[in-house]
C-alpha positions as CSV (number, residue, x, y, z in Angstrom):
1,M,0.0,0.0,0.0
2,D,1.2,3.5,-0.8
3,L,1.1,4.9,2.7
4,G,1.6,8.5,1.4
5,K,-1.6,8.4,-0.6
6,W,-3.4,6.6,2.3
7,F,-2.4,9.4,4.6
8,D,-3.6,12.0,2.1
9,R,-7.0,10.5,1.9
10,R,-7.3,9.7,5.6
11,W,-6.2,13.0,7.1
12,C,-7.4,15.3,4.3
13,R,-6.1,18.8,4.6
14,T,-5.4,21.6,7.1
15,I,-7.5,24.7,6.4
16,G,-5.8,28.0,7.0
17,A,-4.7,31.2,5.3
18,S,-1.7,32.6,3.6
19,R,0.5,33.1,6.7
20,S,0.0,29.5,7.7
21,S,2.0,28.4,4.6
22,Y,4.9,27.7,6.9
23,L,3.3,24.2,7.2
24,S,4.6,23.4,3.8
25,E,8.2,23.3,4.9
26,K,9.7,20.1,3.6
27,K,10.8,18.8,7.1
28,T,7.4,17.4,7.8
29,R,5.4,17.6,4.6
30,V,2.1,18.1,6.3
31,P,-0.6,18.3,3.5
32,F,-2.7,21.4,3.6
33,V,-5.3,23.5,1.8
34,I,-5.5,27.3,2.0
35,L,-8.9,28.8,1.4
36,K,-9.3,32.4,0.2
37,R,-12.7,33.8,-0.3
38,V,-11.4,36.2,-3.0
39,H,-9.5,35.7,-6.2
40,C,-6.0,36.8,-5.3
41,I,-3.2,36.4,-2.8
42,A,-2.6,39.3,-0.2
43,S,-6.1,40.5,-1.0
44,L,-6.3,43.1,1.8
45,W,-3.1,44.7,0.5
46,Q,-4.2,44.5,-3.1
47,K,-7.8,45.5,-2.8
48,C,-8.4,47.3,0.4
49,T,-5.5,49.7,0.9
50,Y,-4.6,53.1,-0.5
51,D,-1.6,53.5,-2.8
52,R,0.6,55.6,-0.5
53,L,0.5,52.9,2.2
54,R,3.8,51.6,3.6
55,L,4.6,49.4,6.5
56,H,4.5,51.4,9.7
57,L,7.1,49.1,11.3
58,P,10.6,48.3,10.2
59,K,10.7,45.4,7.7
60,Q,12.6,43.1,9.9
61,F,9.7,43.0,12.3
62,C,7.2,42.1,9.6
63,Q,8.8,39.4,7.5
64,L,7.4,36.0,7.3
65,P,9.2,32.8,8.5
66,K,12.1,31.4,6.5
67,L,12.2,34.2,3.9
68,P,13.2,37.8,4.8
69,F,12.4,40.9,2.8
70,P,14.9,41.6,0.0
71,K,17.9,43.5,1.3
72,D,17.4,46.3,-1.3
73,Y,13.9,47.0,0.1
74,P,13.7,50.2,2.2
75,E,13.2,50.2,5.9
76,Y,9.5,50.7,5.4
77,P,8.5,48.9,2.2
78,T,5.7,50.2,-0.1
79,K,2.4,48.6,-0.8
80,R,3.6,47.3,-4.1
81,Q,6.8,45.8,-2.5
82,I,4.8,44.1,0.2
83,I,2.5,42.5,-2.4
84,E,5.5,41.4,-4.5
85,Y,7.1,39.9,-1.3
86,I,4.0,37.9,-0.4
87,E,3.6,36.7,-3.9
88,S,7.2,35.6,-4.1
89,Y,6.8,33.9,-0.7
90,A,4.0,31.7,-2.1
91,K,6.0,30.9,-5.2
92,Y,9.2,30.1,-3.3
93,F,7.5,27.6,-1.1
94,D,5.2,26.3,-3.9
95,I,2.1,27.3,-2.0
96,N,-1.1,26.9,-4.0
97,L,-4.3,28.5,-2.7
98,K,-7.9,27.7,-3.5
99,F,-9.4,31.1,-4.5
100,N,-13.0,32.2,-4.5
101,E,-14.0,29.7,-1.7
102,C,-16.0,31.4,1.1
103,V,-16.2,29.5,4.3
104,Q,-19.8,29.2,5.4
105,S,-19.2,27.2,8.6
106,A,-16.5,25.3,10.4
107,R,-17.8,22.7,12.9
108,Y,-15.9,20.3,15.0
109,N,-17.2,16.7,15.1
110,E,-16.4,15.2,18.5
111,T,-17.3,11.7,17.4
112,S,-14.8,11.6,14.5
113,D,-12.3,14.1,16.0
114,F,-12.4,16.0,12.7
115,W,-13.4,19.5,11.5
116,R,-16.0,19.8,8.8
117,V,-15.5,23.0,6.8
118,K,-18.3,24.0,4.3
119,T,-17.6,26.5,1.6
120,V,-19.3,28.1,-1.3
121,G,-17.4,29.0,-4.5
122,S,-17.9,31.8,-7.0
123,N,-20.2,29.7,-9.1
124,K,-22.3,28.9,-6.0
125,T,-20.8,25.4,-5.8
126,E,-20.9,24.0,-2.3
127,F,-18.0,21.9,-1.0
128,E,-17.0,20.3,2.3
129,Y,-13.5,19.8,3.6
130,I,-12.7,17.3,6.4
131,C,-9.5,18.1,8.3
132,R,-7.7,17.1,11.4
133,W,-6.5,20.7,12.2
134,L,-8.1,24.0,11.6
135,I,-6.1,27.3,11.4
136,V,-8.0,30.5,11.5
137,A,-5.8,33.1,9.9
138,T,-8.3,35.5,8.3
139,G,-7.0,38.6,10.1
140,K,-9.2,41.0,12.1
141,N,-10.0,43.4,9.3
142,T,-12.6,41.4,7.3
143,E,-15.7,43.5,7.3
144,S,-15.9,47.3,7.0
145,V,-17.7,49.2,9.7
146,I,-20.2,51.7,8.4
147,P,-21.4,54.0,11.3
148,N,-25.0,54.9,11.7
149,I,-24.7,58.7,11.4
150,K,-27.9,60.7,11.0
151,G,-28.4,61.9,7.5
152,L,-25.4,60.1,6.0
153,F,-27.3,58.5,3.2
154,E,-29.2,61.7,2.4
155,F,-25.8,63.6,2.0
156,G,-25.9,63.3,-1.8
157,G,-22.2,63.4,-2.3
158,K,-19.6,60.6,-2.6
159,V,-19.4,58.4,0.5
160,I,-16.7,55.7,0.6
161,H,-15.1,53.6,3.3
162,A,-11.3,53.9,3.7
163,H,-10.8,50.4,2.2
164,E,-12.2,51.8,-1.1
165,Y,-9.9,54.8,-1.1
166,K,-6.9,54.5,-3.4
167,Y,-5.4,58.0,-4.1
168,G,-6.4,61.6,-3.7
169,E,-6.3,62.7,-7.4
170,K,-10.0,62.0,-7.8
171,F,-10.7,64.5,-4.9
172,K,-8.6,67.3,-6.3
173,G,-10.1,70.7,-5.4
174,Q,-12.8,69.2,-3.2
175,K,-13.6,69.7,0.5
176,V,-13.4,66.2,1.9
177,F,-14.7,65.1,5.3
178,V,-12.7,62.2,6.8
179,V,-14.4,60.4,9.7
180,G,-11.9,58.9,12.0
181,C,-8.4,59.6,13.2
182,S,-6.7,56.2,13.1
183,N,-3.6,55.6,11.1
184,S,-5.9,55.3,8.0
185,G,-7.7,58.5,8.8
186,M,-4.5,60.4,9.3
187,E,-2.8,59.0,6.1
188,V,-5.9,59.5,4.0
189,S,-6.1,63.1,5.2
190,L,-2.4,63.7,4.3
191,D,-2.9,62.1,0.9
192,L,-5.9,64.3,0.2
193,Y,-3.9,67.4,1.0
194,N,-1.0,66.2,-1.2
195,H,-3.4,66.0,-4.1
196,N,-4.7,69.5,-3.5
197,A,-7.9,68.6,-1.7
198,S,-9.1,70.3,1.5
199,P,-9.5,67.6,4.2
200,S,-11.3,68.0,7.5
201,M,-10.7,65.1,9.9
202,V,-13.1,64.1,12.7
203,V,-11.5,63.2,16.0
204,H,-14.4,61.3,17.7
205,S,-12.3,59.8,20.5
206,S,-9.0,60.1,22.2
207,V,-5.9,58.9,20.4
208,H,-2.2,58.3,21.0
209,V,0.0,59.8,18.4
210,L,3.7,58.7,18.5
211,P,6.6,59.6,16.2
212,R,7.4,56.8,13.8
213,E,11.1,57.5,14.6
214,I,12.7,59.0,17.7
215,F,16.0,60.7,17.1
216,G,16.5,58.7,13.9
217,K,15.6,55.3,15.4
218,S,12.4,53.3,14.9
219,T,10.0,53.9,17.8
220,F,8.8,50.3,17.5
221,K,12.4,49.0,17.6
222,L,13.0,51.1,20.7
223,V,9.9,49.8,22.4
224,V,11.0,46.2,21.7
225,S,14.4,46.8,23.1
226,I,13.3,48.4,26.4
227,M,10.4,46.0,26.9
228,K,13.1,43.3,27.6
229,W,14.1,45.2,30.7
230,L,11.2,47.2,32.0
231,P,7.5,46.6,32.7
232,L,4.9,47.7,30.2
233,W,3.6,50.7,32.3
234,V,7.1,52.1,32.6
235,V,7.7,51.7,28.9
236,D,4.4,53.6,28.3
237,K,5.6,56.5,30.5
238,I,8.9,56.6,28.6
239,M,7.1,56.6,25.2
240,L,4.8,59.5,26.2
241,I,7.7,61.6,27.5
242,L,9.7,61.0,24.3
243,A,6.5,61.7,22.2
244,W,6.1,65.0,24.0
245,L,9.7,65.9,23.4
246,V,9.5,65.1,19.6
247,L,5.9,66.1,18.8
248,G,5.1,68.6,21.5
249,N,1.7,69.0,23.2
250,I,-0.8,67.6,20.7
251,E,-3.8,68.3,22.8
252,K,-3.9,71.9,21.7
253,Y,-4.8,70.6,18.2
254,E,-7.9,68.8,19.5
255,L,-6.0,65.5,19.7
256,K,-6.7,64.3,23.3
257,R,-4.6,61.5,24.6
258,P,-6.3,58.5,26.4
259,S,-5.8,58.0,30.1
260,K,-4.2,54.6,29.5
261,G,-0.8,54.4,27.8
262,P,-0.4,53.4,24.2
263,L,1.0,49.9,24.9
264,E,-1.6,49.1,27.5
265,L,-4.4,50.3,25.3
266,N,-3.2,48.2,22.4
267,N,-2.9,45.1,24.6
268,T,-6.3,45.5,26.3
269,K,-8.5,47.1,23.6
270,G,-6.6,46.5,20.4
271,K,-6.4,50.2,19.7
272,T,-3.2,50.8,17.8
273,P,-1.4,54.1,18.4
274,V,-1.0,56.4,15.4
275,L,2.5,56.7,14.0
276,D,3.1,60.2,12.7
277,I,4.5,60.4,9.2
278,G,4.0,64.2,8.7
279,V,0.3,64.6,9.5
280,L,0.9,66.7,12.6
281,E,2.9,69.2,10.7
282,K,-0.1,69.8,8.4
283,I,-2.5,69.9,11.3
284,R,-0.3,72.6,13.0
285,S,-0.3,74.6,9.8
286,G,-4.1,74.3,9.3
287,D,-3.8,72.5,6.0
288,I,-5.6,69.5,7.6
289,N,-8.6,70.8,9.7
290,V,-9.4,68.8,12.9
291,V,-13.0,69.2,13.8
292,H,-15.5,68.1,16.6
293,E,-17.8,65.2,16.5
294,I,-20.7,65.0,14.0
295,K,-24.3,65.8,14.8
296,R,-25.9,65.1,11.4
297,F,-25.4,65.2,7.7
298,S,-27.6,67.1,5.3
299,R,-27.5,67.7,1.5
300,G,-23.9,68.7,0.7
301,Q,-23.2,69.6,4.3
302,V,-22.3,68.3,7.8
303,E,-23.3,69.8,11.1
304,L,-21.0,69.3,14.1
305,I,-22.0,69.0,17.7
306,N,-20.8,72.5,18.5
307,G,-23.2,73.9,15.9
308,E,-20.6,74.5,13.2
309,K,-21.7,73.7,9.6
310,L,-19.3,72.7,6.9
311,D,-20.0,72.6,3.1
312,I,-18.4,69.4,1.8
313,K,-18.2,67.4,-1.4
314,S,-17.2,63.9,-0.3
315,V,-16.9,61.7,2.8
316,V,-14.3,59.1,3.6
317,L,-15.2,56.8,6.5
318,A,-12.0,55.7,8.3
319,T,-14.1,53.9,10.8
320,G,-12.4,50.5,11.1
321,Y,-13.4,46.9,10.6
322,L,-15.1,44.0,12.2
323,N,-14.0,40.4,12.4
324,N,-16.4,37.8,10.8
325,V,-15.0,34.7,12.5
326,P,-17.9,34.3,14.9
327,S,-20.3,34.1,12.0
328,W,-18.8,30.8,10.7
329,L,-16.7,29.2,13.5
330,Q,-19.1,26.9,15.3
331,M,-17.6,25.6,18.4
332,R,-19.0,25.5,21.9
333,K,-17.0,27.4,24.5
334,C,-14.2,28.4,22.2
335,E,-11.4,29.5,24.4
336,L,-9.4,31.3,21.7
337,V,-11.7,34.0,20.3
338,D,-14.5,36.0,21.9
339,K,-17.9,36.8,20.6
340,N,-16.4,39.7,18.5
341,G,-13.8,37.4,17.0
342,Y,-10.8,38.8,18.9
343,R,-8.2,36.7,20.6
344,K,-9.0,36.1,24.3
345,A,-5.5,35.5,25.7
346,P,-2.9,38.3,25.4
347,F,0.2,37.8,23.2
348,P,2.2,35.5,23.1
349,H,-0.5,33.1,24.4
350,G,-3.8,32.2,22.8
351,W,-2.6,30.7,19.5
352,K,-3.6,27.1,20.3
353,G,-7.0,25.8,21.4
354,K,-8.6,22.4,21.9
355,A,-9.6,19.9,19.2
356,G,-6.9,21.0,16.7
357,L,-7.9,24.6,16.5
358,Y,-5.3,27.4,16.0
359,V,-5.5,31.1,15.4
360,S,-2.8,33.2,13.7
361,G,-2.7,37.0,13.0
362,F,-5.0,38.1,15.9
363,T,-2.2,39.3,18.0
364,R,-2.7,43.1,17.4
365,R,1.0,43.1,16.6
366,G,0.7,43.0,12.8
367,L,2.8,40.7,10.6
368,S,5.5,40.3,13.3
369,G,2.9,38.8,15.7
370,A,1.4,36.6,13.0
371,S,4.8,35.2,12.1
372,L,5.5,34.2,15.7
373,D,2.1,32.5,15.8
374,V,2.8,30.6,12.6
375,I,6.1,29.2,13.7
376,R,4.5,27.9,16.9
377,I,1.6,26.4,15.0
378,A,3.7,24.8,12.4
379,Q,6.0,23.2,15.0
380,D,3.0,21.9,17.0
381,I,1.2,20.4,14.1
382,G,4.4,19.0,12.6
383,N,5.2,17.2,15.9
384,A,1.7,15.9,16.1
385,W,1.8,14.7,12.5
386,I,5.0,12.8,13.0
387,E,3.8,11.2,16.1
388,E,0.4,10.1,14.7
389,N,2.0,8.8,11.6
390,K,4.4,6.7,13.7
391,Q,1.5,5.2,15.5
392,L,-0.4,4.6,12.3
393,I,2.6,2.8,10.7
394,K,3.0,0.6,13.7
395,R,-0.7,-0.4,13.6
396,T,-0.5,-1.0,9.9
397,I,2.6,-3.2,10.3
398,A,1.0,-5.2,13.2
399,R,-2.2,-5.7,11.2
400,H,-0.6,-6.9,8.0
401,G,2.4,-8.7,9.5
402,I,4.9,-6.7,7.5
403,S,8.5,-7.3,8.4
404,I,11.1,-4.6,7.9
C-alpha cells in the first residue's frame, strides 16, 4: 500500500490562510489546503489599501518565516513591494491557494475528531473539507464598519469607506470630510492634502500619536528593546515623554490622549497608536482641519455637535473593521476567540486551542505577531503529524504482519 496516498485520503487537509503556509516546509510535509474567499493572494493589501501605504514598522519585524524581505527594500516597504514579497513567498514555497471559496461554517465533530468546513465557490458550488487541524488566519480586518450617522445616506455626495480609497487625485479641489483619526484616517487626510484637496478630519475619540522614529531610530524597535528590561507601564511612561519631546503637546490641536498608555491600550483594547508620518505638521499649519464630532449630515453639508456647519463634497469613512470569525466558526465554549472574533488571551498566548484549533494573526501586533504564531503552530502540528504517523505505521505493520 502507498502509505503516502493513504495518509492524504485519511487526514485530508489543514485549512488556514496565507501566513499559515509555513506548514509546507519540507521537514514534515504536512498536507494542507489554504482557502481564500477572494480571487488573489494578499487580498487586503491588493484590494483594500490606499496607494501611499507603507509598512509602519521596520521590515525586519514584519517578515514571514524562512524568507526575509529583500535587502534592497527600504526600511518601510511600499504597498507594491509588500504584495510582491508575499507573492514571491508563495512561489518560493510552492504554496497553492484555493481562491473564491468562502467558508460558510466550520464545525468540530467530537465523534470523528475532525473538523468539517463547508464552503461556497464563486459559481455557487458547495463543498466540504474534512480536516484534522483548523487554522483560523483570516485577520481581524474582514468587514468594513459603516457607522449609523444621522443623514449620512441623504448627504448626496460621494461616500466611501477607507478600504475603497486608493489615491487623492479624484478628490482634487474638493472639500473632503474624513471620519476617524486612526492611522488610516490620518494618512488619507495627508494624501488628500498632497493631491490639492481640503481635508477636515473628525476626532471622535482620544488617540495616542507617536513619532514613527525618535532621534532617527524606529519607535517600535526602541519599544521592543526596552520591553526586555522594563515593565509595560514604565515603557508607556517613557514613550509618552519621548513623544512630547519630539511632537510637543498635541492636545492643543484637539488630539486628546487616552488615560491609558499606548501599549496598555493596544494590549487590552486592540487600539493601535497612530505613528506620525507628517500629518501633525499639516494639522499645525491648518492644512488639515481637525473638527469636533458629528451631529448630522444634510444635503452637501455636515453639522458638528458644536453647531458649526461645513460645506463638503465627499466623505471618507476611516471607521475601522469587524471580524467575521464568529459568523462561521461553530464551536461551543471556544477559548481562543471571543464573541467579537478577537483573541482572548494576550500575546504571546492564545494561539492554540482544543480539538486541533489554532489562530494566527489576531495578536494586534501586525505581521510580526502573526509570524511568531505561525512558527509555533507549524511546529506543534508538525510534531503531532510525525507522532500520529508513527503510531499509524505501527498499527499497519502489526495488522498486515509486515517485516522490515
